[in-house]
PDB file of N, CA, C and O in Angstrom:
ATOM      1  N   MET A   1      59.426 107.864 101.896  1.00  0.00           N
ATOM      2  CA  MET A   1      60.001 106.777 101.180  1.00  0.00           C
ATOM      3  C   MET A   1      61.502 107.021 100.931  1.00  0.00           C
ATOM      4  O   MET A   1      62.325 106.113 101.039  1.00  0.00           O
ATOM      5  N   LEU A   2      61.828 108.296 100.591  1.00  0.00           N
ATOM      6  CA  LEU A   2      63.288 108.532 100.387  1.00  0.00           C
ATOM      7  C   LEU A   2      64.098 108.331 101.721  1.00  0.00           C
ATOM      8  O   LEU A   2      65.248 107.891 101.720  1.00  0.00           O
ATOM      9  N   ASP A   3      63.449 108.667 102.796  1.00  0.00           N
ATOM     10  CA  ASP A   3      63.973 108.513 104.086  1.00  0.00           C
ATOM     11  C   ASP A   3      64.316 107.084 104.343  1.00  0.00           C
ATOM     12  O   ASP A   3      65.378 106.791 104.893  1.00  0.00           O
ATOM     13  N   ASP A   4      63.460 106.197 103.968  1.00  0.00           N
ATOM     14  CA  ASP A   4      63.662 104.697 104.189  1.00  0.00           C
ATOM     15  C   ASP A   4      64.899 104.231 103.288  1.00  0.00           C
ATOM     16  O   ASP A   4      65.619 103.306 103.663  1.00  0.00           O
ATOM     17  N   LEU A   5      65.096 104.838 102.209  1.00  0.00           N
ATOM     18  CA  LEU A   5      66.211 104.410 101.340  1.00  0.00           C
ATOM     19  C   LEU A   5      67.583 105.033 101.858  1.00  0.00           C
ATOM     20  O   LEU A   5      68.637 104.414 101.708  1.00  0.00           O
ATOM     21  N   ILE A   6      67.534 106.168 102.419  1.00  0.00           N
ATOM     22  CA  ILE A   6      68.708 106.721 102.938  1.00  0.00           C
ATOM     23  C   ILE A   6      69.245 106.053 104.147  1.00  0.00           C
ATOM     24  O   ILE A   6      70.462 105.934 104.284  1.00  0.00           O
ATOM     25  N   HIS A   7      68.444 105.628 104.993  1.00  0.00           N
ATOM     26  CA  HIS A   7      68.803 104.934 106.275  1.00  0.00           C
ATOM     27  C   HIS A   7      69.106 103.519 105.987  1.00  0.00           C
ATOM     28  O   HIS A   7      68.166 102.750 105.783  1.00  0.00           O
ATOM     29  N   ALA A   8      70.314 103.102 105.950  1.00  0.00           N
ATOM     30  CA  ALA A   8      70.681 101.754 105.638  1.00  0.00           C
ATOM     31  C   ALA A   8      70.505 100.791 106.765  1.00  0.00           C
ATOM     32  O   ALA A   8      70.647  99.593 106.518  1.00  0.00           O
ATOM     33  N   SER A   9      70.211 101.180 107.976  1.00  0.00           N
ATOM     34  CA  SER A   9      70.071 100.356 109.066  1.00  0.00           C
ATOM     35  C   SER A   9      68.799  99.436 108.791  1.00  0.00           C
ATOM     36  O   SER A   9      68.744  98.285 109.224  1.00  0.00           O
ATOM     37  N   SER A  10      67.854  99.976 108.097  1.00  0.00           N
ATOM     38  CA  SER A  10      66.609  99.122 107.912  1.00  0.00           C
ATOM     39  C   SER A  10      66.566  98.356 106.600  1.00  0.00           C
ATOM     40  O   SER A  10      65.512  97.863 106.197  1.00  0.00           O
ATOM     41  N   TRP A  11      67.705  98.255 105.938  1.00  0.00           N
ATOM     42  CA  TRP A  11      67.762  97.568 104.588  1.00  0.00           C
ATOM     43  C   TRP A  11      67.721  96.034 104.910  1.00  0.00           C
ATOM     44  O   TRP A  11      68.199  95.588 105.953  1.00  0.00           O
ATOM     45  N   THR A  12      67.154  95.294 104.008  1.00  0.00           N
ATOM     46  CA  THR A  12      67.070  93.819 104.028  1.00  0.00           C
ATOM     47  C   THR A  12      68.326  93.285 103.351  1.00  0.00           C
ATOM     48  O   THR A  12      69.093  94.068 102.791  1.00  0.00           O
ATOM     49  N   ALA A  13      68.548  92.034 103.383  1.00  0.00           N
ATOM     50  CA  ALA A  13      69.700  91.410 102.733  1.00  0.00           C
ATOM     51  C   ALA A  13      69.686  91.687 101.288  1.00  0.00           C
ATOM     52  O   ALA A  13      70.709  92.001 100.679  1.00  0.00           O
ATOM     53  N   GLU A  14      68.426  91.562 100.690  1.00  0.00           N
ATOM     54  CA  GLU A  14      68.314  91.760  99.243  1.00  0.00           C
ATOM     55  C   GLU A  14      68.635  93.125  98.850  1.00  0.00           C
ATOM     56  O   GLU A  14      69.209  93.314  97.778  1.00  0.00           O
ATOM     57  N   GLN A  15      68.301  94.156  99.661  1.00  0.00           N
ATOM     58  CA  GLN A  15      68.562  95.560  99.302  1.00  0.00           C
ATOM     59  C   GLN A  15      70.124  95.784  99.391  1.00  0.00           C
ATOM     60  O   GLN A  15      70.715  96.508  98.590  1.00  0.00           O
ATOM     61  N   TRP A  16      70.720  95.145 100.371  1.00  0.00           N
ATOM     62  CA  TRP A  16      72.225  95.311 100.516  1.00  0.00           C
ATOM     63  C   TRP A  16      72.895  94.715  99.320  1.00  0.00           C
ATOM     64  O   TRP A  16      73.813  95.287  98.733  1.00  0.00           O
ATOM     65  N   LEU A  17      72.386  93.487  98.955  1.00  0.00           N
ATOM     66  CA  LEU A  17      73.026  92.798  97.743  1.00  0.00           C
ATOM     67  C   LEU A  17      72.818  93.699  96.449  1.00  0.00           C
ATOM     68  O   LEU A  17      73.740  93.895  95.657  1.00  0.00           O
ATOM     69  N   ALA A  18      71.596  94.212  96.294  1.00  0.00           N
ATOM     70  CA  ALA A  18      71.387  95.031  95.148  1.00  0.00           C
ATOM     71  C   ALA A  18      72.292  96.314  95.196  1.00  0.00           C
ATOM     72  O   ALA A  18      72.790  96.753  94.160  1.00  0.00           O
ATOM     73  N   ALA A  19      72.473  96.842  96.281  1.00  0.00           N
ATOM     74  CA  ALA A  19      73.328  98.167  96.414  1.00  0.00           C
ATOM     75  C   ALA A  19      74.752  97.725  96.099  1.00  0.00           C
ATOM     76  O   ALA A  19      75.418  98.446  95.356  1.00  0.00           O
ATOM     77  N   ILE A  20      75.263  96.647  96.577  1.00  0.00           N
ATOM     78  CA  ILE A  20      76.647  96.239  96.311  1.00  0.00           C
ATOM     79  C   ILE A  20      76.840  95.878  94.923  1.00  0.00           C
ATOM     80  O   ILE A  20      77.907  96.149  94.372  1.00  0.00           O
ATOM     81  N   ILE A  21      75.879  95.276  94.293  1.00  0.00           N
ATOM     82  CA  ILE A  21      75.976  94.924  92.803  1.00  0.00           C
ATOM     83  C   ILE A  21      75.968  96.226  91.997  1.00  0.00           C
ATOM     84  O   ILE A  21      76.728  96.364  91.038  1.00  0.00           O
ATOM     85  N   LEU A  22      75.093  97.205  92.389  1.00  0.00           N
ATOM     86  CA  LEU A  22      75.082  98.477  91.631  1.00  0.00           C
ATOM     87  C   LEU A  22      76.416  99.212  91.782  1.00  0.00           C
ATOM     88  O   LEU A  22      76.937  99.746  90.803  1.00  0.00           O
ATOM     89  N   VAL A  23      76.998  99.247  93.046  1.00  0.00           N
ATOM     90  CA  VAL A  23      78.279  99.932  93.101  1.00  0.00           C
ATOM     91  C   VAL A  23      79.342  99.156  92.376  1.00  0.00           C
ATOM     92  O   VAL A  23      80.255  99.786  91.843  1.00  0.00           O
ATOM     93  N   PHE A  24      79.306  97.829  92.306  1.00  0.00           N
ATOM     94  CA  PHE A  24      80.307  97.098  91.502  1.00  0.00           C
ATOM     95  C   PHE A  24      80.211  97.455  90.024  1.00  0.00           C
ATOM     96  O   PHE A  24      81.211  97.604  89.321  1.00  0.00           O
ATOM     97  N   ILE A  25      78.938  97.588  89.578  1.00  0.00           N
ATOM     98  CA  ILE A  25      78.810  97.871  88.171  1.00  0.00           C
ATOM     99  C   ILE A  25      79.221  99.278  87.901  1.00  0.00           C
ATOM    100  O   ILE A  25      79.839  99.495  86.859  1.00  0.00           O
ATOM    101  N   VAL A  26      78.952 100.266  88.719  1.00  0.00           N
ATOM    102  CA  VAL A  26      79.466 101.577  88.584  1.00  0.00           C
ATOM    103  C   VAL A  26      80.980 101.672  88.511  1.00  0.00           C
ATOM    104  O   VAL A  26      81.550 102.314  87.629  1.00  0.00           O
ATOM    105  N   VAL A  27      81.605 101.012  89.466  1.00  0.00           N
ATOM    106  CA  VAL A  27      83.080 101.021  89.476  1.00  0.00           C
ATOM    107  C   VAL A  27      83.651 100.367  88.386  1.00  0.00           C
ATOM    108  O   VAL A  27      84.676 100.827  87.882  1.00  0.00           O
ATOM    109  N   ALA A  28      83.045  99.196  87.888  1.00  0.00           N
ATOM    110  CA  ALA A  28      83.633  98.602  86.654  1.00  0.00           C
ATOM    111  C   ALA A  28      83.502  99.411  85.463  1.00  0.00           C
ATOM    112  O   ALA A  28      84.431  99.477  84.658  1.00  0.00           O
ATOM    113  N   VAL A  29      82.390 100.047  85.289  1.00  0.00           N
ATOM    114  CA  VAL A  29      82.249 100.994  84.182  1.00  0.00           C
ATOM    115  C   VAL A  29      83.219 102.129  84.254  1.00  0.00           C
ATOM    116  O   VAL A  29      83.713 102.555  83.210  1.00  0.00           O
ATOM    117  N   LEU A  30      83.510 102.623  85.353  1.00  0.00           N
ATOM    118  CA  LEU A  30      84.408 103.776  85.461  1.00  0.00           C
ATOM    119  C   LEU A  30      85.775 103.282  85.135  1.00  0.00           C
ATOM    120  O   LEU A  30      86.498 104.019  84.465  1.00  0.00           O
ATOM    121  N   VAL A  31      86.227 102.087  85.542  1.00  0.00           N
ATOM    122  CA  VAL A  31      87.541 101.500  85.318  1.00  0.00           C
ATOM    123  C   VAL A  31      87.725 101.274  83.777  1.00  0.00           C
ATOM    124  O   VAL A  31      88.758 101.589  83.186  1.00  0.00           O
ATOM    125  N   PHE A  32      86.579 100.672  83.151  1.00  0.00           N
ATOM    126  CA  PHE A  32      86.581 100.461  81.768  1.00  0.00           C
ATOM    127  C   PHE A  32      86.757 101.770  80.927  1.00  0.00           C
ATOM    128  O   PHE A  32      87.489 101.805  79.938  1.00  0.00           O
ATOM    129  N   LEU A  33      86.068 102.803  81.362  1.00  0.00           N
ATOM    130  CA  LEU A  33      86.157 104.032  80.612  1.00  0.00           C
ATOM    131  C   LEU A  33      87.553 104.694  80.782  1.00  0.00           C
ATOM    132  O   LEU A  33      88.130 105.273  79.862  1.00  0.00           O
ATOM    133  N   HIS A  34      88.058 104.554  82.080  1.00  0.00           N
ATOM    134  CA  HIS A  34      89.458 105.161  82.297  1.00  0.00           C
ATOM    135  C   HIS A  34      90.473 104.477  81.454  1.00  0.00           C
ATOM    136  O   HIS A  34      91.325 105.144  80.869  1.00  0.00           O
ATOM    137  N   ARG A  35      90.429 103.178  81.359  1.00  0.00           N
ATOM    138  CA  ARG A  35      91.389 102.360  80.592  1.00  0.00           C
ATOM    139  C   ARG A  35      91.210 102.643  79.051  1.00  0.00           C
ATOM    140  O   ARG A  35      92.197 102.727  78.320  1.00  0.00           O
ATOM    141  N   THR A  36      89.973 102.782  78.598  1.00  0.00           N
ATOM    142  CA  THR A  36      89.816 102.995  77.229  1.00  0.00           C
ATOM    143  C   THR A  36      90.283 104.360  76.939  1.00  0.00           C
ATOM    144  O   THR A  36      90.919 104.534  75.900  1.00  0.00           O
ATOM    145  N   PHE A  37      90.041 105.375  77.747  1.00  0.00           N
ATOM    146  CA  PHE A  37      90.590 106.690  77.539  1.00  0.00           C
ATOM    147  C   PHE A  37      92.116 106.760  77.458  1.00  0.00           C
ATOM    148  O   PHE A  37      92.701 107.469  76.640  1.00  0.00           O
ATOM    149  N   LYS A  38      92.771 105.917  78.428  1.00  0.00           N
ATOM    150  CA  LYS A  38      94.216 105.865  78.436  1.00  0.00           C
ATOM    151  C   LYS A  38      94.712 105.213  77.152  1.00  0.00           C
ATOM    152  O   LYS A  38      95.726 105.650  76.607  1.00  0.00           O
ATOM    153  N   LEU A  39      94.064 104.230  76.673  1.00  0.00           N
ATOM    154  CA  LEU A  39      94.416 103.546  75.411  1.00  0.00           C
ATOM    155  C   LEU A  39      94.423 104.458  74.257  1.00  0.00           C
ATOM    156  O   LEU A  39      95.367 104.504  73.468  1.00  0.00           O
ATOM    157  N   PHE A  40      93.359 105.189  74.161  1.00  0.00           N
ATOM    158  CA  PHE A  40      93.305 106.203  73.072  1.00  0.00           C
ATOM    159  C   PHE A  40      94.291 107.262  73.187  1.00  0.00           C
ATOM    160  O   PHE A  40      94.744 107.773  72.162  1.00  0.00           O
ATOM    161  N   GLN A  41      94.696 107.670  74.433  1.00  0.00           N
ATOM    162  CA  GLN A  41      95.757 108.596  74.566  1.00  0.00           C
ATOM    163  C   GLN A  41      97.006 108.005  74.129  1.00  0.00           C
ATOM    164  O   GLN A  41      97.812 108.703  73.515  1.00  0.00           O
ATOM    165  N   MET A  42      97.265 106.697  74.403  1.00  0.00           N
ATOM    166  CA  MET A  42      98.534 106.173  73.962  1.00  0.00           C
ATOM    167  C   MET A  42      98.621 106.094  72.441  1.00  0.00           C
ATOM    168  O   MET A  42      99.687 106.352  71.882  1.00  0.00           O
ATOM    169  N   THR A  43      97.534 105.744  71.755  1.00  0.00           N
ATOM    170  CA  THR A  43      97.573 105.578  70.301  1.00  0.00           C
ATOM    171  C   THR A  43      97.888 106.945  69.672  1.00  0.00           C
ATOM    172  O   THR A  43      98.510 106.962  68.610  1.00  0.00           O
ATOM    173  N   ARG A  44      97.502 108.087  70.251  1.00  0.00           N
ATOM    174  CA  ARG A  44      97.720 109.386  69.669  1.00  0.00           C
ATOM    175  C   ARG A  44      99.160 109.891  69.748  1.00  0.00           C
ATOM    176  O   ARG A  44      99.604 110.761  68.998  1.00  0.00           O
ATOM    177  N   LYS A  45      99.911 109.237  70.784  1.00  0.00           N
ATOM    178  CA  LYS A  45     101.290 109.660  70.946  1.00  0.00           C
ATOM    179  C   LYS A  45     102.180 109.196  69.869  1.00  0.00           C
ATOM    180  O   LYS A  45     101.891 108.137  69.312  1.00  0.00           O
ATOM    181  N   GLN A  46     103.226 109.853  69.505  1.00  0.00           N
ATOM    182  CA  GLN A  46     104.142 109.460  68.518  1.00  0.00           C
ATOM    183  C   GLN A  46     105.069 108.258  69.179  1.00  0.00           C
ATOM    184  O   GLN A  46     105.549 108.375  70.307  1.00  0.00           O
ATOM    185  N   PRO A  47     105.250 107.181  68.417  1.00  0.00           N
ATOM    186  CA  PRO A  47     106.069 106.153  68.992  1.00  0.00           C
ATOM    187  C   PRO A  47     107.480 106.567  69.209  1.00  0.00           C
ATOM    188  O   PRO A  47     108.022 107.336  68.415  1.00  0.00           O
ATOM    189  N   TYR A  48     108.084 106.104  70.224  1.00  0.00           N
ATOM    190  CA  TYR A  48     109.431 106.337  70.510  1.00  0.00           C
ATOM    191  C   TYR A  48     110.370 105.608  69.385  1.00  0.00           C
ATOM    192  O   TYR A  48     110.227 104.420  69.097  1.00  0.00           O
ATOM    193  N   ARG A  49     111.281 106.403  68.825  1.00  0.00           N
ATOM    194  CA  ARG A  49     112.106 105.870  67.793  1.00  0.00           C
ATOM    195  C   ARG A  49     113.554 106.027  68.316  1.00  0.00           C
ATOM    196  O   ARG A  49     114.061 107.148  68.276  1.00  0.00           O
ATOM    197  N   PRO A  50     114.218 105.025  68.782  1.00  0.00           N
ATOM    198  CA  PRO A  50     115.594 105.190  69.174  1.00  0.00           C
ATOM    199  C   PRO A  50     116.476 105.438  68.030  1.00  0.00           C
ATOM    200  O   PRO A  50     116.211 104.963  66.926  1.00  0.00           O
ATOM    201  N   ASN A  51     117.574 106.204  68.256  1.00  0.00           N
ATOM    202  CA  ASN A  51     118.503 106.580  67.260  1.00  0.00           C
ATOM    203  C   ASN A  51     119.516 105.478  67.282  1.00  0.00           C
ATOM    204  O   ASN A  51     120.461 105.516  68.070  1.00  0.00           O
ATOM    205  N   LEU A  52     119.338 104.470  66.412  1.00  0.00           N
ATOM    206  CA  LEU A  52     120.082 103.266  66.336  1.00  0.00           C
ATOM    207  C   LEU A  52     121.454 103.458  65.564  1.00  0.00           C
ATOM    208  O   LEU A  52     122.436 102.758  65.810  1.00  0.00           O
ATOM    209  N   ARG A  53     121.443 104.448  64.625  1.00  0.00           N
ATOM    210  CA  ARG A  53     122.651 104.699  63.789  1.00  0.00           C
ATOM    211  C   ARG A  53     123.064 106.138  63.949  1.00  0.00           C
ATOM    212  O   ARG A  53     122.832 106.942  63.047  1.00  0.00           O
ATOM    213  N   PRO A  54     123.660 106.488  65.052  1.00  0.00           N
ATOM    214  CA  PRO A  54     124.037 107.887  65.177  1.00  0.00           C
ATOM    215  C   PRO A  54     125.198 108.281  64.268  1.00  0.00           C
ATOM    216  O   PRO A  54     125.950 107.390  63.873  1.00  0.00           O
ATOM    217  N   LEU A  55     125.388 109.469  63.931  1.00  0.00           N
ATOM    218  CA  LEU A  55     126.477 109.907  63.080  1.00  0.00           C
ATOM    219  C   LEU A  55     127.804 109.613  63.799  1.00  0.00           C
ATOM    220  O   LEU A  55     127.946 109.981  64.965  1.00  0.00           O
ATOM    221  N   ARG A  56     128.767 108.970  63.152  1.00  0.00           N
ATOM    222  CA  ARG A  56     130.000 108.741  63.717  1.00  0.00           C
ATOM    223  C   ARG A  56     130.988 109.771  63.289  1.00  0.00           C
ATOM    224  O   ARG A  56     131.362 109.841  62.118  1.00  0.00           O
ATOM    225  N   ARG A  57     131.400 110.545  64.195  1.00  0.00           N
ATOM    226  CA  ARG A  57     132.377 111.608  63.912  1.00  0.00           C
ATOM    227  C   ARG A  57     133.638 111.266  64.598  1.00  0.00           C
ATOM    228  O   ARG A  57     133.643 110.891  65.771  1.00  0.00           O
ATOM    229  N   ARG A  58     134.762 111.396  63.851  1.00  0.00           N
ATOM    230  CA  ARG A  58     135.988 111.167  64.516  1.00  0.00           C
ATOM    231  C   ARG A  58     136.322 112.264  65.502  1.00  0.00           C
ATOM    232  O   ARG A  58     136.250 113.450  65.180  1.00  0.00           O
ATOM    233  N   ARG A  59     136.663 111.887  66.625  1.00  0.00           N
ATOM    234  CA  ARG A  59     136.983 112.905  67.686  1.00  0.00           C
ATOM    235  C   ARG A  59     138.516 113.032  67.707  1.00  0.00           C
ATOM    236  O   ARG A  59     139.257 112.068  67.900  1.00  0.00           O
ATOM    237  N   TYR A  60     138.922 114.244  67.501  1.00  0.00           N
ATOM    238  CA  TYR A  60     140.354 114.508  67.532  1.00  0.00           C
ATOM    239  C   TYR A  60     140.757 114.855  68.908  1.00  0.00           C
ATOM    240  O   TYR A  60     140.127 115.682  69.568  1.00  0.00           O
ATOM    241  N   ARG A  61     141.868 114.192  69.379  1.00  0.00           N
ATOM    242  CA  ARG A  61     142.421 114.470  70.632  1.00  0.00           C
ATOM    243  C   ARG A  61     143.807 115.139  70.453  1.00  0.00           C
ATOM    244  O   ARG A  61     144.400 115.097  69.375  1.00  0.00           O
ATOM    245  N   ALA A  62     144.249 115.694  71.440  1.00  0.00           N
ATOM    246  CA  ALA A  62     145.545 116.398  71.313  1.00  0.00           C
ATOM    247  C   ALA A  62     146.700 115.495  70.949  1.00  0.00           C
ATOM    248  O   ALA A  62     147.576 115.875  70.171  1.00  0.00           O
ATOM    249  N   ASP A  63     146.704 114.265  71.527  1.00  0.00           N
ATOM    250  CA  ASP A  63     147.835 113.346  71.264  1.00  0.00           C
ATOM    251  C   ASP A  63     147.732 112.642  69.825  1.00  0.00           C
ATOM    252  O   ASP A  63     148.699 112.067  69.324  1.00  0.00           O
ATOM    253  N   ASP A  64     146.471 112.736  69.201  1.00  0.00           N
ATOM    254  CA  ASP A  64     146.423 112.153  67.917  1.00  0.00           C
ATOM    255  C   ASP A  64     147.032 112.975  66.851  1.00  0.00           C
ATOM    256  O   ASP A  64     147.450 112.475  65.806  1.00  0.00           O
ATOM    257  N   GLU A  65     147.084 114.308  67.132  1.00  0.00           N
ATOM    258  CA  GLU A  65     147.677 115.167  66.112  1.00  0.00           C
ATOM    259  C   GLU A  65     149.257 115.063  65.918  1.00  0.00           C
ATOM    260  O   GLU A  65     149.804 115.449  64.885  1.00  0.00           O
ATOM    261  N   GLU A  66     149.865 114.573  66.875  1.00  0.00           N
ATOM    262  CA  GLU A  66     151.356 114.404  66.779  1.00  0.00           C
ATOM    263  C   GLU A  66     151.793 113.340  65.867  1.00  0.00           C
ATOM    264  O   GLU A  66     152.993 113.114  65.711  1.00  0.00           O
TER     265      GLU A  66
END
């Protein structure tokens, strides 16, 4: 019986359809889990905060001192 399932040359159209649907479901679940995992990874990261008001220091140049 297992031998009949392994050899795909004897599969009927309904068996091919069932196999394709099962593969699609497995791939969809894997993609969903991967994206969910990535989403949780992104929420754990500290958000990027740009330094919008840097300290303004006067830069002294040699010709300013004269």
